[in-house]
C-alpha angles and dihedrals in degrees: 000000000000115000126186090280115018141350107286138195098230135189142154108297092205092059113083093194091054092048091048091050092053091050090052093045093051094038084231122180102265092220094056117089122219128232114258120217115217131189095220140349092267088070088074088076088069086067093043090248121144111179116222120244089254091053092049090051091050093050091054091059096065131079119219142300093053127132119207126208117211135171118277112167097162107128093217088069095050089110085064103036092040092215095307093107089226137093130200120222135184130185106207118227092221106103095208090054091048089052091049091050091051089053100044101026132239116336130203106229118188115170118277100259139084112263111284097019128100117272114260112260095189138034091248091055090052090049089050090056099043109018113180093347091091119076097214137009122203117198115224097167120239114344114195101164124112134247119279125272109260121214127179111217117207121208091247091061097257120125142206120208108220100172128018 
């Protein structure tokens, strides 16, 4: 489905079986966490994450689309953080997508391509990659934007830009 940046292969982030299925489908490196789309900042509580004041101030500085990596050492989310002790979140600027996320819950959303290949820019490219392995395709036309900026937020308020 189209996200606020690229076509993504999306699924419920709070379902380990769904997350595992997406990793298999994309042939994704099992040690590499996925970005999680959230409908609003309160969704972070579902992952037992409470950003510090310094982190909140840092988040306010960036325009969308930006994904933020924060600490998440809770072992019950290891299937998401893949042993890194961190999770990446993005709140899309598209209101309809925010509304969907608030109804269905947070979604992992890696780009719609097998690991190492270019992200699909059209629905037909995504179908070419995944065929009948995907339950539902949603056509968003041609998407030529790039992946989100990724910034790691440290508890002291400092940051590290990982992807521009």
